[in-house]
C-alpha positions in Angstrom: 3.7 23.1 47.4 2.1 20.9 43.9 1.7 24.7 42.0 4.8 25.8 42.3 6.2 23.1 40.5 4.4 23.2 38.1 5.5 26.4 37.8 8.7 25.9 37.7 8.3 22.8 35.3 6.9 25.6 33.3 8.9 27.7 33.0 11.9 25.5 32.7 10.7 23.5 30.0 10.0 27.4 27.8 13.5 28.0 27.9 14.3 24.4 26.9 12.0 25.4 24.1 13.7 29.1 23.6 17.2 27.8 23.6 16.7 24.7 21.3 14.7 26.7 18.5 16.9 29.9 18.7 20.0 26.5 17.5 17.5 25.5 14.7 17.8 27.4 11.7 14.3 28.8 9.2 11.0 28.3 10.1 10.6 25.9 12.1 13.3 27.1 15.1 11.0 30.6 15.8 7.8 28.4 15.6 9.9 26.7 19.0 10.8 29.6 20.3 7.5 31.7 19.7 6.8 28.2 21.5 8.7 28.9 24.2 7.3 32.4 25.2 3.7 32.1 25.2 4.5 29.7 27.9 6.8 31.5 29.8 4.6 34.7 28.2 0.7 32.3 29.8 2.9 31.8 33.0 4.0 35.2 34.5 0.0 36.5 33.4 -1.0 33.6 35.6 1.4 35.5 38.2 0.8 38.6 37.7 -3.2 37.8 38.0 -3.0 37.5 41.8 -1.9 40.8 42.4 -4.5 42.6 40.8 
């Protein structure tokens, strides 16, 4: 149960970072978007690791 809540929080924070980074112009916005993307990919990796 706690693991699902953590997954949901990581997903929401990562999506906020991607959307917020899109509104900021320049390399700072790009860096924020990459951090959000890394969070999403890490969550996807940890989810798929169970099914290998």
